[in-house]
C-alpha positions as CSV (number, residue, x, y, z in Angstrom):
1,X,0.0,0.0,0.0
2,X,1.4,3.4,-1.0
3,X,0.3,6.9,-0.3
4,X,0.7,9.9,-2.6
5,X,3.7,12.1,-1.7
6,X,1.7,15.2,-2.9
7,X,-1.7,14.9,-1.3
8,X,-1.5,11.8,1.0
9,X,-4.3,9.9,-0.7
10,X,-4.0,6.1,-1.0
11,X,-2.7,5.3,-4.5
12,X,-4.3,2.7,-6.8
13,X,-2.1,-0.1,-8.2
14,X,-2.3,-1.2,-11.9
15,X,-0.3,-3.2,-14.3
16,X,0.7,-1.1,-17.4
17,X,3.1,-2.3,-20.1
18,X,4.4,-5.2,-17.8
19,X,5.2,-2.9,-14.9
20,X,3.4,-2.1,-11.7
21,X,2.3,1.5,-11.6
22,X,0.9,3.4,-8.6
23,X,-1.5,6.2,-9.5
24,X,-3.1,8.8,-7.2
25,X,-6.9,9.0,-8.0
26,X,-7.1,12.6,-6.7
27,X,-4.1,14.5,-8.1
28,X,-2.9,12.0,-10.7
29,X,0.7,11.6,-9.4
30,X,2.3,8.4,-10.8
31,X,5.0,6.2,-9.5
32,X,6.6,3.0,-10.9
33,X,6.9,0.2,-8.4
34,X,8.8,-3.1,-8.2
35,X,7.5,-6.6,-8.4
36,X,4.3,-8.0,-9.9
37,X,0.6,-7.8,-9.0
38,X,-0.7,-10.5,-6.7
39,X,-4.2,-11.7,-7.0
40,X,-6.4,-11.6,-4.0
41,X,-8.8,-14.3,-2.9
42,X,-12.3,-13.0,-3.2
43,X,-14.5,-13.2,-0.1
44,X,-17.7,-15.1,-0.4
45,X,-20.8,-13.1,0.6
46,X,-22.3,-13.8,4.0
47,X,-25.4,-15.7,3.4
48,X,-27.0,-14.9,6.7
49,X,-30.0,-16.8,8.1
50,X,-31.6,-19.4,5.8
51,X,-35.4,-19.5,6.0
52,X,-37.0,-22.8,5.4
53,X,-40.1,-22.2,3.2
54,X,-43.3,-24.0,2.6
55,X,-41.9,-25.8,-0.5
56,X,-39.1,-27.2,1.5
57,X,-41.6,-28.5,4.1
58,X,-43.1,-30.8,1.4
59,X,-39.8,-32.8,1.1
60,X,-40.3,-34.4,4.5
61,X,-36.5,-34.8,5.1
62,X,-36.2,-32.7,8.2
63,X,-35.8,-34.3,11.6
64,X,-38.9,-34.7,13.7
65,X,-39.4,-34.4,17.5
66,X,-42.3,-35.1,19.8
67,X,-43.5,-31.7,21.0
68,X,-46.9,-30.1,21.3
69,X,-47.9,-27.5,18.7
70,X,-49.1,-24.3,20.4
71,X,-51.7,-23.8,17.7
72,X,-53.4,-27.2,17.0
73,X,-52.0,-29.4,19.8
74,X,-50.5,-32.0,17.5
75,X,-47.6,-33.8,19.1
76,X,-45.1,-34.0,16.2
77,X,-43.0,-31.2,14.7
78,X,-39.9,-30.7,12.4
79,X,-37.0,-28.9,14.1
80,X,-33.8,-27.0,13.1
81,X,-31.3,-24.7,14.8
82,X,-30.0,-21.3,13.7
83,X,-27.3,-19.2,15.3
84,X,-29.4,-15.9,15.4
85,X,-27.4,-14.2,18.1
86,X,-23.7,-13.8,18.8
87,X,-21.5,-16.9,18.8
88,X,-21.1,-17.0,22.6
89,X,-24.9,-17.4,23.1
90,X,-26.8,-20.6,22.4
91,X,-28.6,-21.1,19.0
92,X,-32.3,-20.6,18.5
93,X,-34.3,-23.8,18.0
94,X,-37.2,-23.6,15.5
95,X,-40.2,-26.0,15.2
96,X,-42.8,-26.5,12.5
97,X,-45.9,-28.5,13.1
98,X,-46.2,-31.6,10.9
99,X,-50.0,-31.2,10.7
100,X,-50.8,-27.4,10.5
101,X,-47.4,-26.0,9.4
102,X,-47.3,-23.5,12.3
103,X,-43.7,-22.4,13.0
104,X,-42.4,-21.2,16.4
105,X,-39.1,-20.9,18.2
106,X,-37.5,-21.6,21.5
107,X,-34.6,-19.7,22.9
108,X,-32.2,-21.9,24.9
């Protein structure tokens, strides 16, 4: 990382005619550098919380547990866990009733 000697702005690095060139985006000051450009690994976007929709519920591949649905009283529900708060706190457990599809959560 280099800074412009004229205005102090961080200079942009480019490859021109086989040489590394640093150019100030503000005042246009140019400086030839040594070495080659290194490629950077791109960060993958943070996908966040994945919501399980109604279409996924039809697959019937989620684990089931024996728990009472607060809406219809049926005693079987699908369950999954998501880290909704900071890492030092326990994850949130979600349930979806097998019969009526009502979804609720329990904080541990």
